[in-house]
A tleap script that builds the chain and sets N, CA, C and O, in Angstrom:
source leaprc.protein.ff14SB
mol = sequence {
  NMET PRO LEU ASN GLN ASN HIE LYS VAL LEU
  SER LEU ILE GLY LEU SER MET LYS ALA GLY
  LYS LEU GLU SER GLY GLY PHE SER THR GLU
  LYS ALA VAL LYS SER GLY ASN ALA ARG LEU
  VAL ILE ILE SER ARG GLU ALA SER GLY ASN
  THR GLN LYS LYS PHE ALA ASP MET CYS ALA
  TYR ARG LYS ILE PRO CYS TYR VAL PHE GLY
  ASP LYS GLU GLU LEU GLY HIE ALA MET GLY
  LYS GLU PHE ARG ALA THR LEU ALA ILE THR
  ASP GLU ASN LEU ALA ALA ALA LEU GLU ALA
  GLN LEU GLY LEU LEU LYS GLN PRO LEU CALA
}
set mol.1.N position { -52.726 -2.955 53.819 }
set mol.1.CA position { -53.576 -1.818 53.800 }
set mol.1.C position { -54.223 -1.962 52.566 }
set mol.1.O position { -53.549 -2.188 51.561 }
set mol.2.N position { -55.607 -1.848 52.502 }
set mol.2.CA position { -56.502 -1.881 51.071 }
set mol.2.C position { -55.894 -0.913 50.053 }
set mol.2.O position { -55.727 0.268 50.360 }
set mol.3.N position { -55.558 -1.391 48.838 }
set mol.3.CA position { -55.199 -0.484 47.955 }
set mol.3.C position { -55.992 0.603 47.769 }
set mol.3.O position { -55.487 1.719 47.897 }
set mol.4.N position { -57.384 0.460 47.432 }
set mol.4.CA position { -57.960 1.767 47.205 }
set mol.4.C position { -58.367 2.665 48.325 }
set mol.4.O position { -58.995 3.694 48.075 }
set mol.5.N position { -58.058 2.348 49.500 }
set mol.5.CA position { -58.062 3.262 50.599 }
set mol.5.C position { -56.658 4.014 50.693 }
set mol.5.O position { -56.589 5.164 51.127 }
set mol.6.N position { -55.643 3.362 50.298 }
set mol.6.CA position { -54.247 3.975 50.075 }
set mol.6.C position { -54.556 5.040 48.834 }
set mol.6.O position { -54.130 6.190 48.940 }
set mol.7.N position { -55.238 4.670 47.761 }
set mol.7.CA position { -55.334 5.573 46.628 }
set mol.7.C position { -56.056 6.753 47.050 }
set mol.7.O position { -55.723 7.854 46.611 }
set mol.8.N position { -57.131 6.604 47.961 }
set mol.8.CA position { -57.965 7.690 48.286 }
set mol.8.C position { -57.325 8.685 49.232 }
set mol.8.O position { -57.741 9.843 49.270 }
set mol.9.N position { -56.315 8.266 50.006 }
set mol.9.CA position { -55.572 9.041 50.806 }
set mol.9.C position { -54.408 9.899 49.834 }
set mol.9.O position { -54.131 11.076 50.063 }
set mol.10.N position { -53.931 9.285 48.977 }
set mol.10.CA position { -52.981 9.915 48.111 }
set mol.10.C position { -53.695 11.012 47.070 }
set mol.10.O position { -53.143 12.066 46.754 }
set mol.11.N position { -55.028 10.590 46.583 }
set mol.11.CA position { -55.588 11.530 45.793 }
set mol.11.C position { -56.062 12.761 46.820 }
set mol.11.O position { -55.902 13.924 46.449 }
set mol.12.N position { -56.504 12.540 47.800 }
set mol.12.CA position { -56.841 13.889 48.780 }
set mol.12.C position { -55.635 14.647 49.029 }
set mol.12.O position { -55.753 15.862 49.182 }
set mol.13.N position { -54.237 13.991 49.108 }
set mol.13.CA position { -53.221 14.713 49.319 }
set mol.13.C position { -52.768 15.608 48.098 }
set mol.13.O position { -52.338 16.749 48.269 }
set mol.14.N position { -52.880 15.074 46.971 }
set mol.14.CA position { -52.705 15.615 45.687 }
set mol.14.C position { -53.822 16.821 45.380 }
set mol.14.O position { -53.518 17.765 44.651 }
set mol.15.N position { -55.239 16.701 46.047 }
set mol.15.CA position { -56.148 17.630 45.706 }
set mol.15.C position { -55.708 18.675 46.660 }
set mol.15.O position { -55.723 19.837 46.253 }
set mol.16.N position { -55.261 18.394 48.045 }
set mol.16.CA position { -54.856 19.383 48.934 }
set mol.16.C position { -53.736 20.489 48.262 }
set mol.16.O position { -53.783 21.718 48.291 }
set mol.17.N position { -52.855 19.714 47.731 }
set mol.17.CA position { -51.853 20.497 46.939 }
set mol.17.C position { -52.131 21.291 45.910 }
set mol.17.O position { -51.441 22.297 45.751 }
set mol.18.N position { -53.152 21.005 45.052 }
set mol.18.CA position { -53.520 21.811 44.020 }
set mol.18.C position { -54.430 22.831 44.481 }
set mol.18.O position { -54.604 23.832 43.787 }
set mol.19.N position { -55.075 22.668 45.664 }
set mol.19.CA position { -55.857 23.775 46.232 }
set mol.19.C position { -54.913 24.756 47.214 }
set mol.19.O position { -55.343 25.759 47.785 }
set mol.20.N position { -53.868 24.376 47.271 }
set mol.20.CA position { -52.979 25.344 48.010 }
set mol.20.C position { -53.059 25.215 49.459 }
set mol.20.O position { -52.759 26.155 50.194 }
set mol.21.N position { -53.483 24.002 49.929 }
set mol.21.CA position { -53.924 23.972 51.189 }
set mol.21.C position { -53.044 22.725 52.062 }
set mol.21.O position { -53.501 21.970 52.921 }
set mol.22.N position { -51.678 22.790 51.545 }
set mol.22.CA position { -50.696 21.678 52.086 }
set mol.22.C position { -49.397 22.405 52.144 }
set mol.22.O position { -48.959 23.083 51.215 }
set mol.23.N position { -48.743 22.205 53.416 }
set mol.23.CA position { -47.401 22.371 53.482 }
set mol.23.C position { -46.424 21.168 53.450 }
set mol.23.O position { -46.842 20.134 53.971 }
set mol.24.N position { -45.305 21.159 52.966 }
set mol.24.CA position { -44.680 19.861 53.057 }
set mol.24.C position { -43.225 20.038 53.286 }
set mol.24.O position { -42.839 21.155 52.937 }
set mol.25.N position { -42.412 19.353 53.713 }
set mol.25.CA position { -41.094 19.268 54.282 }
set mol.25.C position { -41.043 19.685 55.741 }
set mol.25.O position { -41.928 20.381 56.240 }
set mol.26.N position { -40.020 19.258 56.394 }
set mol.26.CA position { -39.817 19.193 57.688 }
set mol.26.C position { -40.010 20.859 58.301 }
set mol.26.O position { -40.674 21.094 59.311 }
set mol.27.N position { -39.512 21.620 57.731 }
set mol.27.CA position { -39.476 23.138 58.155 }
set mol.27.C position { -40.837 23.719 58.124 }
set mol.27.O position { -41.385 24.286 59.069 }
set mol.28.N position { -41.396 23.494 56.784 }
set mol.28.CA position { -42.812 24.073 56.619 }
set mol.28.C position { -43.800 23.395 57.250 }
set mol.28.O position { -44.806 24.054 57.511 }
set mol.29.N position { -43.781 22.083 57.611 }
set mol.29.CA position { -44.673 21.428 58.283 }
set mol.29.C position { -44.758 21.921 59.843 }
set mol.29.O position { -45.753 22.234 60.497 }
set mol.30.N position { -43.382 21.884 60.216 }
set mol.30.CA position { -43.207 22.457 61.675 }
set mol.30.C position { -44.019 23.785 62.067 }
set mol.30.O position { -44.754 23.984 63.033 }
set mol.31.N position { -43.640 24.656 60.973 }
set mol.31.CA position { -43.917 26.114 60.996 }
set mol.31.C position { -45.658 25.962 60.940 }
set mol.31.O position { -46.332 26.496 61.821 }
set mol.32.N position { -46.195 25.312 60.004 }
set mol.32.CA position { -47.519 25.171 59.971 }
set mol.32.C position { -48.334 24.834 61.494 }
set mol.32.O position { -49.313 25.402 61.978 }
set mol.33.N position { -47.644 23.861 61.943 }
set mol.33.CA position { -47.984 23.136 63.413 }
set mol.33.C position { -47.967 24.341 64.268 }
set mol.33.O position { -48.987 24.861 64.721 }
set mol.34.N position { -46.664 24.796 64.486 }
set mol.34.CA position { -46.606 25.914 65.592 }
set mol.34.C position { -47.294 27.139 65.318 }
set mol.34.O position { -47.517 27.842 66.303 }
set mol.35.N position { -47.678 27.550 64.209 }
set mol.35.CA position { -48.433 28.698 63.748 }
set mol.35.C position { -49.972 28.591 64.117 }
set mol.35.O position { -50.716 29.519 64.434 }
set mol.36.N position { -50.319 27.056 63.986 }
set mol.36.CA position { -51.857 26.896 64.363 }
set mol.36.C position { -52.634 26.679 63.193 }
set mol.36.O position { -53.846 26.496 63.304 }
set mol.37.N position { -51.914 26.677 61.771 }
set mol.37.CA position { -52.537 26.644 60.546 }
set mol.37.C position { -52.733 25.116 60.231 }
set mol.37.O position { -53.686 24.775 59.530 }
set mol.38.N position { -51.950 24.291 60.679 }
set mol.38.CA position { -52.093 22.626 60.330 }
set mol.38.C position { -53.408 22.261 61.250 }
set mol.38.O position { -53.671 22.593 62.405 }
set mol.39.N position { -54.173 21.411 60.256 }
set mol.39.CA position { -55.296 20.679 60.721 }
set mol.39.C position { -55.056 19.145 60.766 }
set mol.39.O position { -55.829 18.446 61.421 }
set mol.40.N position { -53.960 18.570 60.060 }
set mol.40.CA position { -53.630 17.241 60.164 }
set mol.40.C position { -52.260 17.147 59.566 }
set mol.40.O position { -51.852 17.805 58.609 }
set mol.41.N position { -51.641 16.301 60.212 }
set mol.41.CA position { -50.178 15.960 59.821 }
set mol.41.C position { -49.900 14.644 59.520 }
set mol.41.O position { -50.250 13.743 60.283 }
set mol.42.N position { -49.236 14.409 58.364 }
set mol.42.CA position { -48.842 13.110 58.037 }
set mol.42.C position { -47.283 12.913 57.906 }
set mol.42.O position { -46.597 13.638 57.185 }
set mol.43.N position { -46.864 12.055 58.529 }
set mol.43.CA position { -45.394 11.531 58.559 }
set mol.43.C position { -45.127 10.279 57.748 }
set mol.43.O position { -45.936 9.360 57.883 }
set mol.44.N position { -44.111 10.118 56.929 }
set mol.44.CA position { -43.889 9.022 56.168 }
set mol.44.C position { -43.405 7.900 57.107 }
set mol.44.O position { -42.694 8.183 58.071 }
set mol.45.N position { -43.768 6.656 56.851 }
set mol.45.CA position { -43.230 5.493 57.886 }
set mol.45.C position { -41.670 5.503 57.464 }
set mol.45.O position { -40.874 4.847 58.137 }
set mol.46.N position { -41.342 6.070 56.616 }
set mol.46.CA position { -39.791 5.875 56.496 }
set mol.46.C position { -38.972 7.151 57.114 }
set mol.46.O position { -37.752 7.216 56.966 }
set mol.47.N position { -39.691 8.146 57.804 }
set mol.47.CA position { -39.055 9.157 58.347 }
set mol.47.C position { -38.448 8.593 59.586 }
set mol.47.O position { -38.890 7.540 60.045 }
set mol.48.N position { -37.432 9.246 60.173 }
set mol.48.CA position { -36.598 8.696 61.362 }
set mol.48.C position { -37.585 8.626 62.637 }
set mol.48.O position { -38.626 9.260 62.805 }
set mol.49.N position { -37.035 7.778 63.405 }
set mol.49.CA position { -37.875 7.648 64.865 }
set mol.49.C position { -37.811 8.902 65.465 }
set mol.49.O position { -38.751 9.258 66.175 }
set mol.50.N position { -36.711 9.731 65.267 }
set mol.50.CA position { -36.586 11.037 65.859 }
set mol.50.C position { -37.662 12.084 65.305 }
set mol.50.O position { -38.360 12.728 66.088 }
set mol.51.N position { -37.763 12.226 63.902 }
set mol.51.CA position { -38.666 12.974 63.280 }
set mol.51.C position { -40.171 12.521 63.559 }
set mol.51.O position { -41.035 13.396 63.612 }
set mol.52.N position { -40.478 11.310 63.722 }
set mol.52.CA position { -41.832 10.712 63.945 }
set mol.52.C position { -42.157 11.165 65.385 }
set mol.52.O position { -43.277 11.603 65.647 }
set mol.53.N position { -41.230 11.070 66.284 }
set mol.53.CA position { -41.610 11.291 67.834 }
set mol.53.C position { -41.606 13.036 67.874 }
set mol.53.O position { -42.433 13.632 68.564 }
set mol.54.N position { -40.689 13.683 67.142 }
set mol.54.CA position { -40.884 15.260 67.190 }
set mol.54.C position { -42.133 15.780 66.804 }
set mol.54.O position { -42.668 16.707 67.412 }
set mol.55.N position { -42.732 15.103 65.599 }
set mol.55.CA position { -43.960 15.738 65.039 }
set mol.55.C position { -45.111 15.034 66.015 }
set mol.55.O position { -46.055 15.700 66.441 }
set mol.56.N position { -44.960 13.776 66.293 }
set mol.56.CA position { -46.052 13.241 67.243 }
set mol.56.C position { -46.408 14.156 68.481 }
set mol.56.O position { -47.544 14.542 68.754 }
set mol.57.N position { -45.253 14.442 69.186 }
set mol.57.CA position { -45.294 15.360 70.457 }
set mol.57.C position { -45.883 16.504 70.043 }
set mol.57.O position { -46.877 16.848 70.683 }
set mol.58.N position { -45.497 17.258 69.047 }
set mol.58.CA position { -45.797 18.605 68.702 }
set mol.58.C position { -47.304 18.701 68.362 }
set mol.58.O position { -48.055 19.615 68.703 }
set mol.59.N position { -47.632 17.575 67.614 }
set mol.59.CA position { -49.119 17.398 67.284 }
set mol.59.C position { -49.983 17.185 68.654 }
set mol.59.O position { -50.984 17.859 68.898 }
set mol.60.N position { -49.478 16.170 69.515 }
set mol.60.CA position { -50.256 16.105 70.518 }
set mol.60.C position { -50.532 17.154 71.341 }
set mol.60.O position { -51.670 17.422 71.727 }
set mol.61.N position { -49.373 17.871 71.682 }
set mol.61.CA position { -49.468 19.108 72.463 }
set mol.61.C position { -50.438 20.139 72.094 }
set mol.61.O position { -51.021 20.811 72.945 }
set mol.62.N position { -50.635 20.284 70.719 }
set mol.62.CA position { -51.510 21.097 69.969 }
set mol.62.C position { -52.776 20.633 69.788 }
set mol.62.O position { -53.684 21.397 69.459 }
set mol.63.N position { -52.987 19.147 70.014 }
set mol.63.CA position { -54.146 18.631 69.740 }
set mol.63.C position { -54.632 18.520 68.146 }
set mol.63.O position { -55.728 18.807 67.665 }
set mol.64.N position { -53.487 18.028 67.526 }
set mol.64.CA position { -53.648 18.146 65.889 }
set mol.64.C position { -53.539 16.716 65.522 }
set mol.64.O position { -52.646 16.086 66.089 }
set mol.65.N position { -54.232 16.144 64.740 }
set mol.65.CA position { -54.492 14.616 64.583 }
set mol.65.C position { -53.080 14.374 63.688 }
set mol.65.O position { -52.821 15.208 62.821 }
set mol.66.N position { -52.312 13.413 63.865 }
set mol.66.CA position { -51.042 13.061 63.312 }
set mol.66.C position { -50.841 11.484 62.995 }
set mol.66.O position { -50.893 10.645 63.894 }
set mol.67.N position { -50.641 11.202 61.836 }
set mol.67.CA position { -50.717 9.954 61.204 }
set mol.67.C position { -49.324 9.381 60.425 }
set mol.67.O position { -48.760 10.106 59.605 }
set mol.68.N position { -48.926 8.332 60.669 }
set mol.68.CA position { -47.798 7.836 59.816 }
set mol.68.C position { -48.364 7.089 58.708 }
set mol.68.O position { -49.148 6.175 58.963 }
set mol.69.N position { -48.075 7.355 57.570 }
set mol.69.CA position { -48.715 6.803 56.358 }
set mol.69.C position { -47.574 6.959 55.122 }
set mol.69.O position { -46.788 7.895 54.978 }
set mol.70.N position { -47.701 5.917 54.384 }
set mol.70.CA position { -47.036 5.833 52.981 }
set mol.70.C position { -45.289 5.988 53.364 }
set mol.70.O position { -44.772 6.160 54.468 }
set mol.71.N position { -44.617 5.852 51.964 }
set mol.71.CA position { -43.287 6.164 51.971 }
set mol.71.C position { -43.096 7.532 51.368 }
set mol.71.O position { -43.932 8.131 50.692 }
set mol.72.N position { -41.783 7.989 51.726 }
set mol.72.CA position { -41.548 9.257 51.116 }
set mol.72.C position { -41.700 9.497 49.768 }
set mol.72.O position { -42.134 10.592 49.412 }
set mol.73.N position { -41.411 8.646 48.955 }
set mol.73.CA position { -41.506 8.689 47.403 }
set mol.73.C position { -43.042 8.749 46.990 }
set mol.73.O position { -43.472 9.422 46.053 }
set mol.74.N position { -43.833 7.915 47.863 }
set mol.74.CA position { -45.472 7.947 47.672 }
set mol.74.C position { -45.912 9.237 47.872 }
set mol.74.O position { -46.582 9.851 47.041 }
set mol.75.N position { -45.523 9.728 49.065 }
set mol.75.CA position { -46.190 11.053 49.472 }
set mol.75.C position { -45.768 12.390 48.551 }
set mol.75.O position { -46.520 13.340 48.334 }
set mol.76.N position { -44.349 12.241 48.044 }
set mol.76.CA position { -43.860 13.237 47.153 }
set mol.76.C position { -44.478 13.178 45.913 }
set mol.76.O position { -44.746 14.229 45.330 }
set mol.77.N position { -44.800 11.874 45.325 }
set mol.77.CA position { -45.486 11.716 44.210 }
set mol.77.C position { -46.891 12.286 44.086 }
set mol.77.O position { -47.278 12.877 43.078 }
set mol.78.N position { -47.590 12.087 45.109 }
set mol.78.CA position { -49.057 12.371 45.295 }
set mol.78.C position { -49.106 13.999 45.137 }
set mol.78.O position { -50.031 14.640 44.637 }
set mol.79.N position { -47.893 14.513 45.680 }
set mol.79.CA position { -48.056 16.217 45.525 }
set mol.79.C position { -47.050 16.705 44.492 }
set mol.79.O position { -46.489 17.792 44.631 }
set mol.80.N position { -46.825 15.913 43.467 }
set mol.80.CA position { -46.014 16.266 42.301 }
set mol.80.C position { -44.452 16.732 42.579 }
set mol.80.O position { -43.777 17.453 41.845 }
set mol.81.N position { -44.048 16.120 43.851 }
set mol.81.CA position { -42.768 16.519 44.045 }
set mol.81.C position { -41.783 15.302 44.292 }
set mol.81.O position { -42.316 14.219 44.054 }
set mol.82.N position { -40.645 15.245 44.659 }
set mol.82.CA position { -39.834 14.261 44.852 }
set mol.82.C position { -40.008 13.342 45.958 }
set mol.82.O position { -40.818 12.423 45.834 }
set mol.83.N position { -39.284 13.494 47.114 }
set mol.83.CA position { -39.612 12.908 48.318 }
set mol.83.C position { -39.940 13.842 49.496 }
set mol.83.O position { -39.308 14.853 49.802 }
set mol.84.N position { -40.883 13.410 50.028 }
set mol.84.CA position { -41.370 14.288 51.316 }
set mol.84.C position { -41.580 13.319 52.408 }
set mol.84.O position { -42.207 12.279 52.204 }
set mol.85.N position { -41.071 13.623 53.581 }
set mol.85.CA position { -41.154 12.928 54.997 }
set mol.85.C position { -42.356 13.286 55.810 }
set mol.85.O position { -42.996 12.505 56.514 }
set mol.86.N position { -42.598 14.619 55.621 }
set mol.86.CA position { -43.697 15.234 56.341 }
set mol.86.C position { -44.640 16.135 55.729 }
set mol.86.O position { -44.209 16.899 54.866 }
set mol.87.N position { -45.815 16.164 56.029 }
set mol.87.CA position { -46.679 17.261 55.266 }
set mol.87.C position { -47.839 17.611 56.370 }
set mol.87.O position { -48.126 16.884 57.320 }
set mol.88.N position { -48.442 18.859 56.060 }
set mol.88.CA position { -49.494 19.327 56.880 }
set mol.88.C position { -50.638 19.798 55.817 }
set mol.88.O position { -50.475 20.429 54.772 }
set mol.89.N position { -51.839 19.306 56.390 }
set mol.89.CA position { -52.953 19.701 55.589 }
set mol.89.C position { -53.601 21.120 56.403 }
set mol.89.O position { -53.981 21.034 57.571 }
set mol.90.N position { -53.660 22.239 55.734 }
set mol.90.CA position { -53.975 23.379 56.595 }
set mol.90.C position { -55.638 23.739 56.122 }
set mol.90.O position { -56.102 24.802 56.535 }
set mol.91.N position { -56.440 22.914 55.329 }
set mol.91.CA position { -57.737 23.110 55.412 }
set mol.91.C position { -58.614 22.246 56.152 }
set mol.91.O position { -58.422 21.032 56.081 }
set mol.92.N position { -59.653 22.756 56.929 }
set mol.92.CA position { -60.464 21.867 57.838 }
set mol.92.C position { -61.002 20.795 57.110 }
set mol.92.O position { -60.762 19.629 57.427 }
set mol.93.N position { -61.811 21.145 56.023 }
set mol.93.CA position { -62.579 20.240 55.146 }
set mol.93.C position { -61.658 19.143 54.679 }
set mol.93.O position { -61.948 17.987 54.986 }
set mol.94.N position { -60.604 19.383 53.986 }
set mol.94.CA position { -59.765 18.484 53.388 }
set mol.94.C position { -59.175 17.357 54.587 }
set mol.94.O position { -59.040 16.143 54.436 }
set mol.95.N position { -58.913 18.072 55.655 }
set mol.95.CA position { -58.222 17.411 56.790 }
set mol.95.C position { -59.186 16.558 57.257 }
set mol.95.O position { -58.840 15.451 57.667 }
set mol.96.N position { -60.346 16.888 57.263 }
set mol.96.CA position { -61.514 15.878 57.946 }
set mol.96.C position { -61.688 14.873 56.923 }
set mol.96.O position { -61.868 13.735 57.355 }
set mol.97.N position { -61.675 15.034 55.566 }
set mol.97.CA position { -61.861 13.908 54.614 }
set mol.97.C position { -60.656 12.841 54.655 }
set mol.97.O position { -60.796 11.621 54.578 }
set mol.98.N position { -59.511 13.506 54.785 }
set mol.98.CA position { -58.241 12.655 54.836 }
set mol.98.C position { -58.183 11.732 56.108 }
set mol.98.O position { -57.895 10.540 56.001 }
set mol.99.N position { -58.479 12.346 57.363 }
set mol.99.CA position { -58.785 11.803 58.540 }
set mol.99.C position { -59.801 10.579 58.455 }
set mol.99.O position { -59.467 9.519 58.983 }
set mol.100.N position { -60.794 10.667 57.936 }
set mol.100.CA position { -61.773 9.800 57.620 }
set mol.100.C position { -61.207 8.462 56.880 }
set mol.100.O position { -61.426 7.305 57.239 }
set mol.101.N position { -60.457 8.872 55.806 }
set mol.101.CA position { -59.843 7.658 55.158 }
set mol.101.C position { -58.796 7.038 56.065 }
set mol.101.O position { -58.820 5.852 56.392 }
set mol.102.N position { -57.840 7.946 56.465 }
set mol.102.CA position { -56.835 7.359 57.264 }
set mol.102.C position { -57.242 6.555 58.727 }
set mol.102.O position { -56.514 5.708 59.246 }
set mol.103.N position { -58.364 6.938 59.195 }
set mol.103.CA position { -59.128 6.484 60.417 }
set mol.103.C position { -59.390 5.019 59.957 }
set mol.103.O position { -59.323 4.133 60.809 }
set mol.104.N position { -59.665 4.728 58.752 }
set mol.104.CA position { -60.166 3.488 58.292 }
set mol.104.C position { -59.088 2.456 58.078 }
set mol.104.O position { -59.289 1.248 57.954 }
set mol.105.N position { -57.833 3.116 58.048 }
set mol.105.CA position { -56.724 2.414 57.871 }
set mol.105.C position { -56.072 2.083 59.201 }
set mol.105.O position { -55.674 0.932 59.381 }
set mol.106.N position { -55.931 3.012 60.153 }
set mol.106.CA position { -55.414 2.838 61.439 }
set mol.106.C position { -55.523 4.086 62.460 }
set mol.106.O position { -55.974 5.161 62.064 }
set mol.107.N position { -55.118 3.907 63.705 }
set mol.107.CA position { -55.352 4.773 64.782 }
set mol.107.C position { -54.154 6.036 64.472 }
set mol.107.O position { -53.078 5.820 63.913 }
set mol.108.N position { -54.541 7.147 64.889 }
set mol.108.CA position { -53.517 8.359 64.781 }
set mol.108.C position { -52.435 8.096 65.921 }
set mol.108.O position { -52.618 7.364 66.894 }
set mol.109.N position { -51.392 8.743 65.665 }
set mol.109.CA position { -50.217 8.832 66.528 }
set mol.109.C position { -50.720 9.869 67.667 }
set mol.109.O position { -50.547 9.594 68.854 }
set mol.110.N position { -51.309 10.994 67.289 }
set mol.110.CA position { -51.575 11.781 68.465 }
set mol.110.C position { -52.985 12.393 68.515 }
set mol.110.O position { -53.323 13.085 69.475 }
savepdb mol mol.pdb
quit
């Protein structure tokens, strides 16, 4: 994947975190999806197959875009944390900007 595209996605994740429009970690991400607050979900490609399937199914059911992107350390670093396997963007505009960048990389899971 092109490095600058990757960098734009990580920058948008950082921006979302600073804006307070991001939930991370399995429990918080799941809560954001089930409450209807999530606008886009990103799962680390290092997350277990079970985790990827669980979130892909949950997002597909609720028609929330879901992407597999980056490794746990990359995602965590982008938001100033350690490791993160899942995250949800709760702002529509930030989610749209992220989806545009992720869409250039590959197709969504859900």
